[in-house]
MARNU-471084 format. One record per atom (N, C-alpha, C): z, x, y; residue in one letter. Coordinates in pm, 1 decimal, padded with zeros to 6 digits. Each point is the difference from the previous one (the first is absolute). Last residue first. Example, Ala and Ser with C-alpha at 12.3 -4.5 7.8 and 13.67 -1.06 7.14 Angstrom:
2
PT       pz       px       py residuo
PT  00708.0  01285.0 -00225.0       s
PT  00006.0  00082.0  00119.0       s
PT  00073.0 -00077.0  00109.0       s
PT -00007.0  00029.0 -00572.0       a
PT  00000.0 -00089.0  00119.0       a
PT  00000.0  00090.0  00120.0       a
% end
This chain:
87
PT       pz       px       py residuo
PT -00192.3  00823.8  01240.9       r
PT  00132.0 -00067.0 -00068.5       r
PT  00048.5  00126.3  00042.5       r
PT -00358.0 -00214.7  00343.6       e
PT  00068.7  00091.7 -00125.5       e
PT  00128.7 -00029.2 -00058.3       e
PT -00408.2 -00334.3  00215.1       r
PT  00117.5  00049.1  00068.5       r
PT  00047.6  00100.2 -00119.8       r
PT -00365.5 -00328.5  00049.4       s
PT -00002.7  00106.5  00072.7       s
PT  00112.0  00065.4 -00005.1       s
PT -00247.1 -00280.0 -00390.0       e
PT  00117.0  00021.7  00085.8       e
PT -00037.9  00099.8  00117.2       e
PT -00401.1 -00285.5 -00309.5       p
PT  00098.3  00179.3  00063.1       p
PT  00083.6 -00064.0  00037.2       p
PT -00176.3 -00380.9 -00315.3       a
PT  00018.3  00022.2  00153.7       a
PT  00098.6  00172.6 -00008.1       a
PT -00285.2 -00280.1 -00426.5       l
PT  00113.2  00052.9  00026.9       l
PT -00036.0  00076.2  00169.7       l
PT -00313.8 -00257.0 -00294.7       h
PT  00066.4 -00073.7  00060.3       h
PT  00164.8  00055.9  00063.9       h
PT -00416.5  00249.8 -00194.8       s
PT -00059.4 -00109.6  00094.5       s
PT  00170.1 -00076.8  00069.2       s
PT -00096.5  00388.4 -00404.5       e
PT  00127.3  00018.7  00113.1       e
PT -00021.4 -00161.4  00101.6       e
PT -00174.6  00046.2 -00546.2       d
PT -00010.8 -00069.2  00161.7       d
PT  00058.2  00028.3  00070.4       d
PT -00035.6  00320.9 -00435.4       r
PT  00072.8 -00109.5  00040.5       r
PT -00062.4 -00052.8  00130.4       r
PT -00018.1  00264.7 -00522.8       a
PT -00043.5 -00061.1  00110.1       a
PT  00044.0 -00055.2  00083.1       a
PT  00250.6  00208.7 -00394.8       k
PT -00102.9 -00071.9  00034.5       k
PT -00034.1 -00031.7  00154.3       k
PT  00421.0  00224.2 -00145.0       t
PT -00080.5  00025.3 -00083.7       t
PT -00128.5 -00099.3 -00029.9       t
PT  00395.7  00175.8  00358.3       f
PT -00086.1 -00062.1 -00005.0       f
PT -00105.3  00030.6 -00120.0       f
PT  00501.1  00192.0  00171.6       e
PT -00151.2  00069.4  00007.1       e
PT -00051.9 -00140.8 -00125.3       e
PT  00471.0  00173.1  00266.7       w
PT -00095.4 -00086.5 -00045.7       w
PT -00127.4 -00032.4 -00026.9       w
PT  00559.9  00194.9  00079.6       p
PT -00135.8  00082.4  00052.5       p
PT -00106.4 -00149.2 -00103.3       p
PT  00431.4 -00141.7  00321.9       v
PT  00006.1  00056.2 -00140.5       v
PT -00193.1  00072.5 -00003.0       v
PT  00481.6 -00097.1  00408.8       p
PT -00110.2  00025.7 -00078.0       p
PT  00008.1  00048.7 -00149.2       p
PT  00385.4 -00239.6  00120.9       p
PT -00002.5  00117.3  00022.7       p
PT -00187.6  00017.9 -00025.5       p
PT  00242.4 -00473.4  00170.2       l
PT  00025.4  00093.4 -00121.5       l
PT -00079.0  00099.4  00018.2       l
PT  00283.9 -00323.1  00376.9       n
PT -00143.4  00066.4 -00031.8       n
PT  00020.8  00121.6 -00137.7       n
PT  00215.2 -00486.6  00253.2       r
PT -00008.4  00088.7 -00069.4       r
PT -00131.1  00101.4 -00058.7       r
PT  00238.6 -00342.3  00436.8       v
PT -00093.3  00032.1 -00078.1       v
PT  00027.6  00139.7 -00069.9       v
PT  00313.3 -00238.8  00262.8       s
PT -00021.9 -00062.9 -00116.1       s
PT -00147.9  00041.6 -00068.1       s
PT  00118.5  00165.9  00437.2       l
PT  00062.9  00014.8 -00053.7       l
PT  00038.3 -00023.9 -00131.4       l
PT -00308.7 -00153.7  00314.2       s
PT -00048.4  00153.1 -00040.2       s
PT  00159.3  00051.9 -00055.2       s
PT -00193.5 -00505.6  00047.0       d
PT  00127.8  00048.9  00054.4       d
PT -00008.9  00152.1 -00055.5       d
PT -00369.9 -00328.6 -00092.1       t
PT  00093.7 -00101.8  00157.4       t
PT  00135.2  00119.5  00035.2       t
PT -00467.1  00165.4 -00294.4       g
PT  00145.2 -00030.3  00035.6       g
PT  00026.4 -00048.3  00091.1       g
PT -00539.3  00006.6 -00095.2       k
PT  00137.4  00065.2  00053.4       k
PT  00150.5 -00031.0 -00046.7       k
PT -00423.6 -00277.7 -00081.4       r
PT -00071.9  00143.3  00063.4       r
PT  00106.3  00089.5 -00003.5       r
PT -00055.9 -00460.7 -00308.5       q
PT  00014.2  00081.1  00095.3       q
PT  00017.9  00128.0  00052.5       q
PT -00164.8 -00437.0 -00320.2       r
PT -00041.8  00137.2  00015.0       r
PT  00033.6  00046.4  00170.5       r
PT  00245.3 -00348.2 -00445.0       h
PT -00121.7 -00023.4  00149.7       h
PT -00034.8  00131.1  00082.8       h
PT  00189.4 -00209.0 -00485.9       g
PT -00128.9  00070.3  00038.2       g
PT -00068.6  00016.6  00163.1       g
PT  00454.9 -00101.5 -00265.6       c
PT -00052.1 -00094.7  00066.6       c
PT -00189.5 -00030.7  00037.8       c
PT  00333.4  00310.0 -00248.3       s
PT  00020.8 -00100.4 -00037.5       s
PT -00063.0 -00140.5  00075.7       s
PT -00101.6  00526.1  00030.9       l
PT  00019.8 -00071.1 -00144.7       l
PT  00039.0 -00135.4 -00073.3       l
PT -00252.3  00190.7  00548.0       c
PT  00141.6 -00035.3 -00092.8       c
PT -00032.3  00005.7 -00124.1       c
PT -00286.8  00382.7  00268.8       i
PT  00010.6 -00165.1 -00036.1       i
PT  00127.2 -00044.3 -00066.6       i
PT -00360.8  00383.7  00215.8       a
PT  00115.4 -00017.5  00029.0       a
PT  00037.7 -00148.1 -00086.2       a
PT -00385.0  00437.6  00039.7       g
PT  00016.2 -00171.3  00061.0       g
PT  00161.6  00015.7 -00035.1       g
PT -00310.9  00369.6  00013.6       v
PT -00025.8 -00060.6 -00088.8       v
PT  00034.8 -00121.4 -00096.2       v
PT -00095.6  00421.6  00483.3       q
PT  00101.2 -00103.9 -00078.9       q
PT -00061.5 -00055.1 -00096.2       q
PT -00062.8  00507.1  00139.6       r
PT -00090.0 -00113.1 -00052.3       r
PT  00121.5 -00060.1  00032.0       r
PT -00078.0  00491.2  00183.8       i
PT  00070.0 -00090.9 -00049.6       i
PT -00021.6 -00132.5  00005.0       i
PT -00211.2  00464.6  00065.4       d
PT -00049.1 -00088.8 -00064.5       d
PT  00118.4 -00102.2 -00012.2       d
PT  00236.4  00415.3  00011.4       t
PT -00082.8 -00033.6  00086.5       t
PT -00091.5 -00132.1 -00092.4       t
PT  00466.9  00319.5 -00022.6       e
PT -00063.5 -00114.2 -00020.7       e
PT -00136.3  00011.1  00106.4       e
PT  00218.4  00510.3 -00040.8       k
PT  00080.2 -00130.4  00048.0       k
PT -00154.8 -00123.5 -00077.0       k
PT  00104.4  00530.8 -00226.2       s
PT -00070.7 -00093.3  00122.8       s
PT  00113.8 -00144.7  00028.7       s
PT  00053.6  00316.5 -00367.8       i
PT  00066.9  00013.8  00113.9       i
PT -00025.0 -00065.5  00149.5       i
PT -00202.2 -00024.4 -00469.9       e
PT  00137.0 -00026.5 -00012.1       e
PT  00098.6  00014.2  00116.8       e
PT -00543.2 -00068.4  00099.5       n
PT  00058.3  00086.5 -00126.2       n
PT  00170.8 -00076.7  00052.2       n
PT -00297.7 -00217.5  00156.4       e
PT -00114.2  00046.5 -00077.2       e
PT  00070.4  00059.7 -00084.6       e
PT  00139.9 -00493.1  00076.7       r
PT  00042.9  00109.6 -00016.9       r
PT -00162.4  00153.7 -00003.0       r
PT  00069.2 -00574.5  00091.4       v
PT -00096.7  00085.1 -00049.2       v
PT  00093.8  00153.2  00008.3       v
PT  00130.7 -00571.4 -00047.9       a
PT -00054.0  00094.8  00076.0       a
PT -00018.9  00107.1 -00052.2       a
PT  00102.8 -00586.1 -00038.0       l
PT -00035.4  00165.1 -00037.0       l
PT -00002.6  00072.9  00076.0       l
PT  00303.6 -00444.2 -00053.2       s
PT -00105.8  00076.8  00076.7       s
PT -00059.8  00099.9 -00072.5       s
PT  00335.0 -00467.6 -00028.4       g
PT -00011.0  00066.3 -00072.8       g
PT -00149.2  00100.2  00100.7       g
PT  00419.1 -00432.8 -00076.2       a
PT -00098.3  00074.2  00091.6       a
PT -00037.7  00120.3 -00039.6       a
PT  00284.7 -00425.0 -00158.6       v
PT  00017.7  00072.9 -00052.9       v
PT -00130.7  00037.4  00127.8       v
PT  00449.1 -00336.1  00003.5       v
PT -00136.4  00020.9  00012.7       v
PT -00042.8  00131.6 -00040.1       v
PT  00359.6 -00357.6 -00112.1       p
PT -00062.9  00132.4 -00032.9       p
PT -00146.4 -00011.6  00073.4       p
PT  00349.3 -00410.1  00160.7       g
PT -00041.6  00027.9 -00111.3       g
PT -00050.0  00164.6  00013.1       g
PT  00074.0 -00362.5  00301.8       d
PT  00119.0  00115.0 -00023.5       d
PT -00008.1  00063.5 -00112.4       d
PT -00299.5 -00368.9  00239.5       c
PT  00096.5 -00040.3 -00111.2       c
PT  00114.4  00088.0 -00007.9       c
PT -00313.1  00102.5  00365.3       r
PT  00004.8 -00153.1 -00035.1       r
PT  00081.9 -00069.3 -00122.9       r
PT -00041.0  00469.4  00164.2       e
PT  00025.7 -00080.1  00121.3       e
PT  00008.4 -00113.0 -00042.6       e
PT  00058.0  00414.7 -00367.7       c
PT -00087.3 -00125.0  00048.2       c
PT  00072.6 -00017.2  00142.8       c
PT  00160.0  00428.1 -00193.2       s
PT  00053.2 -00159.5 -00010.6       s
PT -00153.6 -00037.8  00065.9       s
PT -00067.2  00502.2 -00191.1       y
PT  00074.2 -00070.7  00085.5       y
PT  00036.0 -00159.1  00008.3       y
PT -00267.1  00524.1 -00235.0       a
PT  00054.9 -00139.6 -00003.7       a
PT  00092.3 -00025.0  00055.8       a
PT -00438.1  00385.9 -00105.8       s
PT  00145.6 -00034.3  00036.7       s
PT  00053.5 -00152.7  00015.5       s
PT -00376.9  00473.2 -00183.5       l
PT  00054.2 -00130.0  00057.2       l
PT  00160.7 -00078.7  00044.3       l
PT -00450.1  00389.6 -00090.5       h
PT  00150.6  00028.2  00102.7       h
PT  00019.2 -00152.4 -00062.7       h
PT -00347.7  00361.6 -00183.3       l
PT  00014.4 -00154.9 -00050.2       l
PT  00132.1  00019.9  00059.8       l
PT -00388.0  00392.8  00018.4       y
PT  00122.5 -00043.9  00009.8       y
PT  00024.1 -00139.9  00022.3       y
PT -00389.6  00405.6 -00116.7       q
PT  00000.1 -00092.1  00055.1       q
PT  00128.9 -00067.2 -00044.9       q
PT -00212.4  00522.6  00018.5       k
PT  00063.6 -00095.3 -00033.8       k
PT  00022.8 -00133.9  00044.8       k
PT -00264.9  00541.5 -00021.8       r
PT  00004.7 -00154.1  00056.2       r
PT  00053.6 -00045.2 -00036.1       r
PT -00092.8  00494.9 -00022.1       m
PT  00071.9 -00090.9 -00090.3       m
PT  00087.0 -00146.4  00035.5       m
% end
């Protein structure tokens, strides 16, 4: 029962202090397995458009619960970069 999960987090922009939204996708082979194949899908400030990789202060990062995500169309994954760390 392989499932893909969307992870979202939000933090402050280092340029304008606006909200940055970051996302990643990960796969679980079953309900109790660790997530594998973690891929960053990007982070962007909703106010100024700055692309920021990480939050400046780890205390201010807000992580939302993972959401099961199913793609309905064929997708091109060439722009997704694998993430080396595990969640």
